[in-house]
KEVO-996523 format. One record per residue (C-alpha): residue number from 1; residue in one letter; x, y, z. Coordinates in nm, 4 decimals, m for minus. Example, Ala and Ser with C-alpha at 12.3 -4.5 7.8 and 13.67 -1.06 7.14 Angstrom:
BEGIN
+-----+---+----------+----------+----------+
|   k | r |        u |        v |        w |
+-----+---+----------+----------+----------+
|   1 | A |   1.2300 |  m0.4500 |   0.7800 |
|   2 | S |   1.3670 |  m0.1060 |   0.7140 |
+-----+---+----------+----------+----------+
This chain:
BEGIN
+-----+---+----------+----------+----------+
|   k | r |        u |        v |        w |
+-----+---+----------+----------+----------+
|   1 | M |  10.3533 |   9.6908 |   8.7097 |
|   2 | K |  10.3977 |  10.0303 |   8.8689 |
|   3 | R |  10.4209 |  10.0760 |   9.2447 |
|   4 | F |  10.0964 |  10.2734 |   9.2856 |
|   5 | N |   9.8993 |  10.1119 |   9.0030 |
|   6 | D |   9.5238 |  10.1533 |   9.0584 |
|   7 | K |   9.5711 |  10.3416 |   9.3878 |
|   8 | A |   9.3629 |  10.6539 |   9.4523 |
|   9 | I |   9.5798 |  10.9050 |   9.6378 |
|  10 | I |   9.4654 |  11.2469 |   9.7598 |
|  11 | I |   9.7113 |  11.5363 |   9.7829 |
|  12 | T |   9.6043 |  11.8404 |   9.9860 |
|  13 | G |   9.8018 |  12.1565 |   9.9209 |
|  14 | A |   9.8489 |  12.0239 |   9.5676 |
|  15 | D |   9.8663 |  12.3786 |   9.4316 |
|  16 | S |  10.2113 |  12.4233 |   9.5916 |
|  17 | S |  10.5453 |  12.3337 |   9.4304 |
|  18 | L |  10.5822 |  12.0340 |   9.6611 |
|  19 | G |  10.2251 |  11.9294 |   9.5764 |
|  20 | R |  10.3025 |  11.9492 |   9.2050 |
|  21 | V |  10.6163 |  11.7347 |   9.2162 |
|  22 | T |  10.4435 |  11.4858 |   9.4468 |
|  23 | A |  10.1477 |  11.4583 |   9.2071 |
|  24 | L |  10.3728 |  11.4142 |   8.9039 |
|  25 | Q |  10.5741 |  11.1394 |   9.0719 |
|  26 | L |  10.2678 |  10.9519 |   9.1983 |
|  27 | A |  10.1040 |  10.9687 |   8.8534 |
|  28 | R |  10.4239 |  10.8388 |   8.6897 |
|  29 | E |  10.4098 |  10.5477 |   8.9317 |
|  30 | G |  10.0524 |  10.4604 |   8.8364 |
|  31 | A |   9.8364 |  10.6426 |   9.0918 |
|  32 | N |   9.5015 |  10.8060 |   9.0306 |
|  33 | V |   9.5834 |  11.1488 |   9.1731 |
|  34 | I |   9.3219 |  11.3678 |   9.3410 |
|  35 | L |   9.4534 |  11.7244 |   9.3687 |
|  36 | L |   9.3083 |  11.9507 |   9.6378 |
|  37 | G |   9.3920 |  12.3160 |   9.6836 |
|  38 | T |   9.2592 |  12.6699 |   9.6776 |
|  39 | N |   9.4039 |  12.7959 |   9.3468 |
|  40 | S |   9.1951 |  12.6542 |   9.0612 |
|  41 | T |   9.4274 |  12.7879 |   8.7896 |
|  42 | L |   9.7304 |  12.6142 |   8.9390 |
|  43 | L |   9.5375 |  12.2928 |   9.0044 |
|  44 | E |   9.4170 |  12.2765 |   8.6432 |
|  45 | H |   9.7695 |  12.3429 |   8.5161 |
|  46 | I |   9.9156 |  12.0681 |   8.7363 |
|  47 | A |   9.6397 |  11.8248 |   8.6340 |
|  48 | S |   9.7183 |  11.8906 |   8.2666 |
|  49 | E |  10.0817 |  11.7896 |   8.3290 |
|  50 | L |   9.9961 |  11.4512 |   8.4792 |
|  51 | P |  10.0721 |  11.1513 |   8.2569 |
|  52 | E |   9.7847 |  10.9294 |   8.1536 |
|  53 | D |   9.9813 |  10.6351 |   8.0172 |
|  54 | H |   9.8681 |  10.3615 |   8.2518 |
|  55 | T |   9.5603 |  10.1690 |   8.3619 |
|  56 | W |   9.3062 |  10.3637 |   8.5639 |
|  57 | I |   9.0282 |  10.2665 |   8.7979 |
|  58 | N |   8.8121 |  10.5054 |   8.5935 |
|  59 | T |   8.9548 |  10.5453 |   8.2454 |
|  60 | G |   9.1716 |  10.8494 |   8.1841 |
|  61 | N |   9.1111 |  11.0736 |   8.4812 |
|  62 | H |   9.2768 |  11.2576 |   8.7599 |
|  63 | L |   9.0685 |  11.4913 |   8.9678 |
|  64 | A |   9.1468 |  11.8528 |   9.0592 |
|  65 | V |   8.9176 |  12.0160 |   9.3146 |
|  66 | T |   8.9302 |  12.3716 |   9.4452 |
|  67 | C |   8.8072 |  12.3593 |   9.8028 |
|  68 | D |   8.8509 |  12.4704 |  10.1600 |
|  69 | I |   8.9229 |  12.1476 |  10.3468 |
|  70 | T |   8.9012 |  12.3295 |  10.6788 |
|  71 | N |   8.5241 |  12.3489 |  10.6179 |
|  72 | E |   8.3773 |  12.0225 |  10.7517 |
|  73 | Q |   8.0774 |  12.0214 |  10.5173 |
|  74 | Q |   8.2975 |  12.0754 |  10.2121 |
|  75 | G |   8.5256 |  11.7980 |  10.3354 |
|  76 | E |   8.2386 |  11.5514 |  10.3728 |
|  77 | R |   8.0996 |  11.6364 |  10.0265 |
|  78 | L |   8.4475 |  11.6044 |   9.8831 |
|  79 | V |   8.5016 |  11.2585 |  10.0334 |
|  80 | S |   8.1626 |  11.1490 |   9.8988 |
|  81 | H |   8.2517 |  11.2813 |   9.5510 |
|  82 | I |   8.5886 |  11.1039 |   9.5539 |
|  83 | L |   8.4297 |  10.7743 |   9.6600 |
|  84 | D |   8.1635 |  10.8072 |   9.3887 |
|  85 | K |   8.4364 |  10.8525 |   9.1297 |
|  86 | Y |   8.7111 |  10.6145 |   9.2487 |
|  87 | H |   8.5225 |  10.3822 |   9.4896 |
|  88 | R |   8.8227 |  10.3837 |   9.7221 |
|  89 | V |   9.0963 |  10.5921 |   9.8821 |
|  90 | D |   9.4400 |  10.4380 |   9.9301 |
|  91 | G |   9.6399 |  10.7321 |  10.0542 |
|  92 | L |   9.6333 |  11.0892 |  10.1753 |
|  93 | I |   9.9246 |  11.3301 |  10.1578 |
|  94 | N |   9.8575 |  11.6447 |  10.3628 |
|  95 | I |  10.0962 |  11.9200 |  10.2579 |
|  96 | N |  10.0990 |  12.1923 |  10.5221 |
|  97 | T |   9.7232 |  12.1780 |  10.5746 |
|  98 | E |   9.4581 |  12.1270 |  10.8377 |
|  99 | V |   9.4014 |  11.7695 |  10.9465 |
| 100 | K |   9.0211 |  11.7561 |  10.9280 |
| 101 | I |   9.0244 |  11.5675 |  10.5995 |
| 102 | S |   9.2249 |  11.2903 |  10.7686 |
| 103 | Q |   8.9331 |  11.2284 |  11.0040 |
| 104 | A |   8.6849 |  11.2192 |  10.7163 |
| 105 | L |   8.8917 |  10.9572 |  10.5299 |
| 106 | L |   8.9938 |  10.7197 |  10.8100 |
| 107 | T |   8.7118 |  10.4701 |  10.7537 |
| 108 | E |   8.7963 |  10.4443 |  10.3837 |
| 109 | L |   9.1702 |  10.4212 |  10.4483 |
| 110 | A |   9.1078 |  10.1355 |  10.6933 |
| 111 | K |   8.9254 |   9.9446 |  10.4163 |
| 112 | T |   9.2255 |   9.9692 |  10.1828 |
| 113 | K |   9.4930 |   9.9524 |  10.4555 |
| 114 | G |   9.6016 |  10.2918 |  10.3291 |
| 115 | S |   9.8442 |  10.5563 |  10.4450 |
| 116 | I |   9.8460 |  10.9157 |  10.5609 |
| 117 | V |  10.1563 |  11.1298 |  10.5221 |
| 118 | N |  10.1440 |  11.4703 |  10.6905 |
| 119 | V |  10.4069 |  11.7031 |  10.5460 |
| 120 | S |  10.5115 |  12.0067 |  10.7452 |
| 121 | L |  10.7068 |  12.2778 |  10.5725 |
| 122 | L |  10.9774 |  12.4108 |  10.7993 |
| 123 | S |  11.0550 |  12.7722 |  10.7278 |
| 124 | D |  11.3525 |  12.9764 |  10.8354 |
| 125 | T |  11.1924 |  13.2697 |  11.0146 |
| 126 | S |  11.3584 |  13.5390 |  11.2174 |
| 127 | E |  11.0373 |  13.6846 |  11.3598 |
| 128 | P |  10.9853 |  13.5536 |  11.7164 |
| 129 | W |  10.6057 |  13.5929 |  11.6996 |
| 130 | S |  10.5773 |  13.3835 |  11.3830 |
| 131 | L |  10.8158 |  13.1214 |  11.5195 |
| 132 | T |  10.5999 |  13.0819 |  11.8310 |
| 133 | A |  10.2849 |  13.0392 |  11.6207 |
| 134 | Y |  10.4655 |  12.7918 |  11.3963 |
| 135 | K |  10.5858 |  12.5866 |  11.6951 |
| 136 | K |  10.2310 |  12.5652 |  11.8324 |
| 137 | A |  10.0953 |  12.4470 |  11.4964 |
| 138 | Y |  10.3858 |  12.2031 |  11.4609 |
| 139 | E |  10.3217 |  12.0570 |  11.8081 |
| 140 | K |   9.9511 |  12.0199 |  11.7280 |
| 141 | L |  10.0280 |  11.8307 |  11.4061 |
| 142 | T |  10.2844 |  11.6102 |  11.5819 |
| 143 | T |  10.0365 |  11.5197 |  11.8563 |
| 144 | H |   9.7593 |  11.4585 |  11.6035 |
| 145 | N |   9.9901 |  11.2381 |  11.3969 |
| 146 | K |  10.0871 |  11.0250 |  11.6967 |
| 147 | Q |   9.7253 |  10.9883 |  11.8062 |
| 148 | L |   9.6096 |  10.8820 |  11.4587 |
| 149 | A |   9.8909 |  10.6263 |  11.4425 |
| 150 | L |   9.7898 |  10.4852 |  11.7821 |
| 151 | D |   9.4175 |  10.4832 |  11.7056 |
| 152 | Y |   9.4353 |  10.3373 |  11.3550 |
| 153 | G |   9.7523 |  10.1277 |  11.3570 |
| 154 | S |   9.5467 |   9.8268 |  11.4649 |
| 155 | K |   9.3321 |   9.8818 |  11.1524 |
| 156 | E |   9.6509 |   9.8772 |  10.9411 |
| 157 | V |   9.6370 |  10.2460 |  10.8494 |
| 158 | R |   9.9911 |  10.3845 |  10.8466 |
| 159 | V |  10.0330 |  10.7446 |  10.9632 |
| 160 | N |  10.3658 |  10.9191 |  10.9117 |
| 161 | R |  10.5067 |  11.2682 |  10.9124 |
| 162 | S |  10.7629 |  11.4225 |  10.6820 |
| 163 | E |  10.9414 |  11.7534 |  10.7246 |
| 164 | E |  11.0448 |  11.9521 |  10.4203 |
| 165 | R |  11.3058 |  12.2221 |  10.4658 |
+-----+---+----------+----------+----------+
């Protein structure tokens, strides 16, 4: 049995290189992978690379969705669509994205005792103005991560952060 067999895991920023390798690894380990991003061509290409050699909640499908997850209405419709298709959400991997989708999924993640991993991409920048903006965004994500962990730890939802350099 594979580690993520029959788990439905959402990857935001899936149209990035890190999103692609994350999706491939999760699919190899048995997950139903839901790819979210803004580049439909890349998402479709990544979805076509995912292995389908294991048991699925819904036979033979991953899901690739082009969307703007910073739009609350799109996020709510997206969550509804995912639940209609998979009937559950076991994990969320946010790759360098807004955190609004985390809020929309917390109730479902509590049901499955799921996990959220927020990935921040650390860039080497020499421009002081961009470094200041980055630090503010980084601090916001760090604070949000800690608050989610405090608020939902008692519901057995794990919230972690990873930094990719």
